[in-house]
DSSP file (Angstrom, degrees, kcal/mol; ACC not computed):
  #  RESIDUE AA STRUCTURE BP1 BP2  ACC     N-H-->O    O-->H-N    N-H-->O    O-->H-N    TCO  KAPPA ALPHA  PHI   PSI    X-CA   Y-CA   Z-CA
    1    1 A M              0   0    0      0, 0.0     2,-0.2     0, 0.0     0, 0.0   0.000 360.0 360.0 360.0 145.8   15.2   14.7    5.6
    2    2 A S        -     0   0    0      2,-0.1     0, 0.0     1,-0.1     0, 0.0  -0.593 360.0-139.8 -85.8 149.4   12.6   14.7    8.2
    3    3 A S        +     0   0    0     -2,-0.2     2,-0.4     2,-0.0    -1,-0.1   0.449  68.7 115.8 -84.1  -0.1   13.1   15.9   11.7
    4    4 A D        -     0   0    0      1,-0.1    -2,-0.1     2,-0.0     0, 0.0  -0.553  51.8-161.5 -72.3 125.6   11.0   13.1   13.1
    5    5 A S        +     0   0    0     -2,-0.4    -1,-0.1     2,-0.0     2,-0.1   0.417  50.2 115.6 -93.2   4.6   13.2   10.8   15.2
    6    6 A S        -     0   0    0      1,-0.1    -2,-0.0     2,-0.0     0, 0.0  -0.421  58.8-145.4 -75.0 152.3   10.9    7.8   15.1
    7    7 A D        +     0   0    0     -2,-0.1     2,-0.2     2,-0.1    -1,-0.1   0.127  52.3 133.5-100.6  16.8   12.1    4.6   13.5
    8    8 A E        -     0   0    0      1,-0.1     2,-0.3     3,-0.0    -2,-0.0  -0.464  54.7-126.6 -70.6 140.2    8.7    3.5   12.2
    9    9 A K        -     0   0    0     -2,-0.2     2,-0.6     1,-0.1    -1,-0.1  -0.646  25.5-110.5 -84.7 142.2    8.6    2.4    8.6
   10   10 A W        +     0   0    0     -2,-0.3    -1,-0.1     1,-0.0     0, 0.0  -0.611  36.3 176.6 -74.1 120.2    6.1    4.1    6.3
   11   11 A T    >>  -     0   0    0     -2,-0.6     4,-0.9     1,-0.1     3,-0.6  -0.895  12.2-165.2-125.3 102.8    3.3    1.8    5.3
   12   12 A P  H >> S+     0   0    0      0, 0.0     4,-0.7     0, 0.0     3,-0.5   0.842  86.4  46.9 -60.4 -39.3    0.7    3.6    3.2
   13   13 A M  H 3> S+     0   0    0      1,-0.2     4,-1.8     2,-0.2     3,-0.1   0.768 104.3  61.8 -76.9 -24.4   -2.1    1.1    3.4
   14   14 A A  H <4 S+     0   0    0     -3,-0.6    -1,-0.2     1,-0.2    -4,-0.0   0.756  94.8  63.5 -72.1 -21.5   -1.8    0.6    7.1
   15   15 A A  H << S+     0   0    0     -4,-0.9    -1,-0.2    -3,-0.5    -2,-0.2   0.912 121.3  13.7 -70.8 -44.4   -2.6    4.2    7.8
   16   16 A T  H  < S-     0   0    0     -4,-0.7    -2,-0.2    -3,-0.1    -3,-0.1   0.789  78.2-152.7-105.4 -33.7   -6.2    4.2    6.4
   17   17 A G  S  < S+     0   0    0     -4,-1.8     2,-0.3    -5,-0.2    -3,-0.1   0.175  73.4  65.3  80.5 -21.6   -7.0    0.6    6.0
   18   18 A E        -     0   0    0     -5,-0.0     2,-0.3     2,-0.0    -1,-0.1  -0.957  62.5-163.1-131.5 150.2   -9.4    1.4    3.2
   19   19 A T        -     0   0    0     -2,-0.3    -6,-0.0     2,-0.2     0, 0.0  -0.810  32.6-116.2-124.1 172.6   -9.1    2.8   -0.2
   20   20 A A  S    S+     0   0    0     -2,-0.3    -1,-0.0     2,-0.0    -2,-0.0   0.559  80.7 110.9 -85.0  -5.2  -11.6    4.3   -2.6
   21   21 A A  S    S-     0   0    0      1,-0.1    -2,-0.2     9,-0.0    11,-0.1  -0.425  75.6-107.6 -69.8 141.8  -11.0    1.5   -5.1
   22   22 A P        -     0   0    0      0, 0.0     9,-2.6     0, 0.0     2,-0.3  -0.215  31.6-148.4 -67.2 160.5  -14.0   -0.9   -5.6
   23   23 A R  B     -A   30   0A   0      7,-0.3    23,-0.5    23,-0.0     2,-0.4  -0.932  22.7-104.0-127.5 150.9  -13.9   -4.5   -4.2
   24   24 A C  B  >  -b   46   0B   0      5,-2.7     4,-1.9    -2,-0.3    23,-0.2  -0.609  24.3-149.7 -69.3 128.5  -15.4   -7.7   -5.4
   25   25 A I  T  4 S+     0   0    0     21,-2.7    22,-0.2    -2,-0.4    -1,-0.1   0.718  93.0  56.7 -76.5 -18.6  -18.4   -8.5   -3.1
   26   26 A S  T  4 S+     0   0    0     20,-0.4    -1,-0.2     3,-0.1    22,-0.1   0.916 131.2   1.0 -76.1 -44.7  -17.9  -12.2   -3.6
   27   27 A C  T  4 S-     0   0    0      2,-0.1    -2,-0.2     0, 0.0    -1,-0.1   0.512  91.6-118.2-124.7  -9.5  -14.3  -12.5   -2.3
   28   28 A G     <  +     0   0    0     -4,-1.9     2,-0.2     1,-0.3    -3,-0.1   0.522  56.3 153.4  86.4   4.9  -13.3   -9.0   -1.3
   29   29 A T        -     0   0    0     -6,-0.1    -5,-2.7     1,-0.1     2,-0.3  -0.450  47.8-115.0 -70.7 136.8  -10.4   -8.6   -3.8
   30   30 A Q  B     -A   23   0A   0     -7,-0.2     2,-0.3    -2,-0.2    -7,-0.3  -0.557  37.7-176.7 -73.5 133.8   -9.7   -5.0   -4.8
   31   31 A V        -     0   0    0     -9,-2.6    15,-0.0    -2,-0.3    18,-0.0  -0.810  28.1 -98.8-125.4 166.2  -10.3   -4.2   -8.4
   32   32 A T     >  -     0   0    0     -2,-0.3     4,-2.2   -11,-0.1     5,-0.2  -0.491  29.9-115.8 -84.1 157.6   -9.7   -1.1  -10.5
   33   33 A P  H  > S+     0   0    0      0, 0.0     4,-2.2     0, 0.0     5,-0.1   0.847 118.2  55.1 -60.0 -31.2  -12.5    1.4  -11.3
   34   34 A Q  H  > S+     0   0    0      2,-0.2     4,-2.1     1,-0.2     5,-0.2   0.916 106.4  50.1 -67.1 -41.0  -12.1    0.5  -15.0
   35   35 A F  H  > S+     0   0    0      1,-0.2     4,-3.2     2,-0.2     5,-0.4   0.919 111.0  50.1 -62.2 -42.7  -12.6   -3.2  -14.2
   36   36 A A  H  X S+     0   0    0     -4,-2.2     4,-1.7     1,-0.2    -1,-0.2   0.892 109.3  51.3 -62.5 -40.2  -15.8   -2.3  -12.2
   37   37 A R  H  < S+     0   0    0     -4,-2.2    -1,-0.2    -5,-0.2    -2,-0.2   0.876 119.5  35.4 -64.9 -37.4  -17.1   -0.2  -15.1
   38   38 A V  H  < S+     0   0    0     -4,-2.1    -2,-0.2    -5,-0.1    -1,-0.2   0.909 133.3  23.1 -84.9 -42.9  -16.6   -3.1  -17.6
   39   39 A F  H  < S+     0   0    0     -4,-3.2     8,-0.4    -5,-0.2     9,-0.2   0.469 104.8  89.6-105.6  -3.1  -17.4   -6.2  -15.5
   40   40 A G  S  < S-     0   0    0     -4,-1.7     6,-0.2    -5,-0.4    -4,-0.0  -0.230  80.8 -96.9 -86.1 180.0  -19.6   -4.7  -12.8
   41   41 A D    >   -     0   0    0      4,-1.9     3,-2.0     1,-0.1    -1,-0.2  -0.026  59.7 -70.0 -82.0-165.7  -23.4   -4.3  -12.8
   42   42 A N  T 3  S+     0   0    0     26,-0.4    27,-0.1     1,-0.3    -1,-0.1   0.658 138.1  48.6 -66.7 -15.4  -25.2   -1.1  -13.7
   43   43 A R  T 3  S-     0   0    0     25,-0.3    -1,-0.3     2,-0.1     3,-0.1   0.140 119.6-108.2-103.8  17.0  -24.0    0.5  -10.5
   44   44 A D    <   +     0   0    0     -3,-2.0     2,-0.6     1,-0.2    -2,-0.1   0.782  68.1 151.1  58.2  30.4  -20.4   -0.6  -11.0
   45   45 A V        -     0   0    0     -8,-0.1    -4,-1.9   -23,-0.1     2,-0.7  -0.833  42.6-136.7 -91.0 125.5  -20.6   -3.2   -8.3
   46   46 A V  B     +b   24   0B   0     -2,-0.6   -21,-2.7   -23,-0.5   -20,-0.4  -0.740  25.5 176.0 -87.1 113.2  -18.3   -6.1   -8.9
   47   47 A H  S    S+     0   0    0     -2,-0.7     2,-0.3    -8,-0.4    -1,-0.2   0.692  72.6  12.4 -90.1 -20.6  -20.1   -9.4   -8.1
   48   48 A A        -     0   0    0     -9,-0.2    -1,-0.3   -22,-0.1   -23,-0.0  -0.987  64.7-171.2-156.1 146.7  -17.1  -11.6   -9.3
   49   49 A C    >>  -     0   0    0     -2,-0.3     4,-1.3    -3,-0.1     3,-1.3  -0.744  47.2 -87.8-131.0 178.8  -13.4  -11.0  -10.2
   50   50 A P  T 34 S+     0   0    0      0, 0.0     5,-0.1     0, 0.0     8,-0.0   0.757 123.0  62.1 -63.5 -23.1  -10.7  -13.1  -11.8
   51   51 A D  T 34 S+     0   0    0      1,-0.2     3,-0.1     3,-0.1    -3,-0.0   0.756 121.1  20.2 -74.4 -21.0   -9.7  -14.4   -8.3
   52   52 A C  T <4 S+     0   0    0     -3,-1.3     2,-0.3     1,-0.1    -1,-0.2   0.339 127.6  29.0-129.2   5.1  -13.1  -16.0   -7.8
   53   53 A S  S  < S-     0   0    0     -4,-1.3     2,-0.3    -5,-0.0    -1,-0.1  -0.938  75.6-103.3-155.0 171.9  -14.6  -16.5  -11.3
   54   54 A T     >  -     0   0    0     -2,-0.3     4,-2.2     1,-0.1     5,-0.1  -0.694  32.1-116.6-100.0 158.7  -13.7  -17.0  -15.0
   55   55 A Y  H  > S+     0   0    0     -2,-0.3     4,-2.3     1,-0.2     5,-0.2   0.844 115.8  58.8 -63.8 -31.5  -13.8  -14.2  -17.6
   56   56 A R  H  > S+     0   0    0      2,-0.2     4,-1.7     1,-0.2    -1,-0.2   0.942 107.5  45.4 -62.4 -46.3  -16.5  -16.1  -19.4
   57   57 A E  H  >>S+     0   0    0      1,-0.2     4,-1.5     2,-0.2     5,-0.6   0.919 112.8  50.9 -62.8 -41.2  -18.8  -16.0  -16.4
   58   58 A M  H  <5S+     0   0    0     -4,-2.2    -2,-0.2     1,-0.2    -1,-0.2   0.864 109.7  50.5 -65.5 -35.3  -18.0  -12.4  -15.8
   59   59 A K  H  <5S+     0   0    0     -4,-2.3    -1,-0.2     1,-0.2    -2,-0.2   0.845 112.1  45.7 -70.3 -35.1  -18.9  -11.5  -19.5
   60   60 A T  H  <5S-     0   0    0     -4,-1.7    -1,-0.2    -5,-0.2    -2,-0.2   0.737  92.2-146.9 -84.2 -21.2  -22.2  -13.3  -19.4
   61   61 A A  T ><5 +     0   0    0     -4,-1.5     3,-1.0    -5,-0.2    -3,-0.1   0.731  51.2 138.8  64.3  23.9  -23.3  -11.8  -16.0
   62   62 A D  T 3 < +     0   0    0     -5,-0.6    -1,-0.1     1,-0.2    -4,-0.1   0.723  65.1  57.3 -71.8 -19.8  -25.2  -15.0  -15.2
   63   63 A F  T 3  S+     0   0    0     -6,-0.4    -1,-0.2     2,-0.1    -5,-0.1   0.555  85.3  94.6 -88.4  -7.3  -24.0  -15.0  -11.6
   64   64 A I  S <  S-     0   0    0     -3,-1.0     5,-0.1     1,-0.1   -16,-0.0  -0.733  85.7-112.0 -86.8 128.4  -25.5  -11.5  -10.9
   65   65 A P    >   -     0   0    0      0, 0.0     3,-1.6     0, 0.0     4,-0.3  -0.283  24.2-118.9 -57.3 144.4  -29.0  -11.6   -9.3
   66   66 A E  G >  S+     0   0    0      1,-0.3     3,-1.0     2,-0.2    -2,-0.0   0.813 112.0  56.4 -55.3 -35.8  -31.7  -10.4  -11.6
   67   67 A D  G 3  S+     0   0    0      1,-0.2    -1,-0.3     2,-0.1    -3,-0.0   0.640 108.5  49.2 -73.7 -14.7  -32.7   -7.5   -9.2
   68   68 A Q  G <         0   0    0     -3,-1.6   -26,-0.4     1,-0.2   -25,-0.3   0.350 360.0 360.0-106.3   5.8  -29.1   -6.2   -9.3
   69   69 A R    <         0   0    0     -3,-1.0    -1,-0.2    -4,-0.3    -2,-0.1   0.476 360.0 360.0 -82.3 360.0  -28.5   -6.1  -13.0
């Protein structure tokens, strides 16, 4: 048991507000590093995720601008 007498509930995401996990630049949804490696561009930047696109669009990469491929 902790000797801290405060009644605050622990909220792990509230402490930092940000995580190291990548996010979709289109909608801001957090994705896994593996998802970024597979569906991201050459720099593992995710331009679309299942929340804002279909898997068919993500596989073809037609939505990624040419200069960012």
